[in-house]
N, C-alpha and C positions, 0 to 999 in steps of 0.2 A: 278496783277493777281487777278481774282475774286474768292471770297470764295464760293465754290460749295454749301455748306450747306445754306449759306445766300441767294444765288441766287435761290435755290430751294424754300426756305421759302418765298421769295418775289413772285415767280411765283404762289405758292399756294394761297397766300394772294390775289393777283390780280384776280385769278380764282374765289375764293370765293366771292369777292366783285362784280364781273361781273355776276355770275350765280345766279339763283333763289335758295335761301336757302332751300326751300321745295323740290326741285329736288335733291339737294345734300344729304339731310338728310331724305329722304323718309323712314319711318320705314318699309314699306312693302318691299322696295328694299333691305334693310338691312337684313330682314329675309330670302329672297331668296339668297343673297350673303352668309349669314351664313350657310344656308343649303348646298349650292354648295361647300363651303370650307370644311365643315365637311365631306361631301361625298368624295371630292377629297382626303383629308388627310387620311381617312379610307382606301381608295383604295391604296394610296401610302404605308401605313403601311403593307398592304397585299402583297406588292411587285409589283404592276402594274407600268408600266412606267409612267412618268409624262404626256406624251401626251395621252395615253390611259385612264388614270385616269381622266384627265380633260374632255376629250370627253364624257366619260360615265357619269360624274357628270352633264355636260351640257345637255346631252340627257335626263337624269332623270328630270331636270327642265323643259325641253321642253315637255316631256310627261305629267308632272303634270299640267303645265299652258297652253299648246297648242301652235301650231305653229303660231297662230294669235297674240301672245304676245311676240314678240322677244325682247322687251325692258327688259323682265324679265330673259332671258336666253342667248341671243346672244352676250353679250359684253365680255365674258371671253376669254382671250388670254394667251397662254403659251409663256413666253419670256425667252430668255437665249440661251446658246449654247447647241447643242445636246451633249448627253453623249459621252465622249471620243474625243470631238473636240480639235484639237491642239491649244495651246496658244502661243503667242510670248513671248519673254523674259520679256516684260513689263506687261504681264498678259492679254493683249487684244487679241481678235480674229484676225487672219490674214485678211488683206484686200483682197477683191475680191472673 
C-alpha cells in the first residue's frame, strides 16, 4: 500500500522540478491570491455561502484587473461536497 502523504510529496516535488520556479512563486500572483482569499473569508464570516463568496471575490479581482487578465482571476475553483450532501459510511460521497 502506498503512503498517501509520501505520494503527494513526491508529486509536488516532480511538479516543482518540471515547472518554471518564477511561475510558481510569482510575487504578483501571490498578492492577488492573498487578496482573493481575504475577500473570500471576509464574506464567509458574514454568512455568505462558499459558492457566492468565492464568485464575489473572483469578480472583484476581475473588476480590478480586467477581463483581459484571466491568469490573475480565473483559476479559483470551489471544491468539495455541497452543503448537506449525503455521505456513505466510509465518509466518501456516493458514486453516481
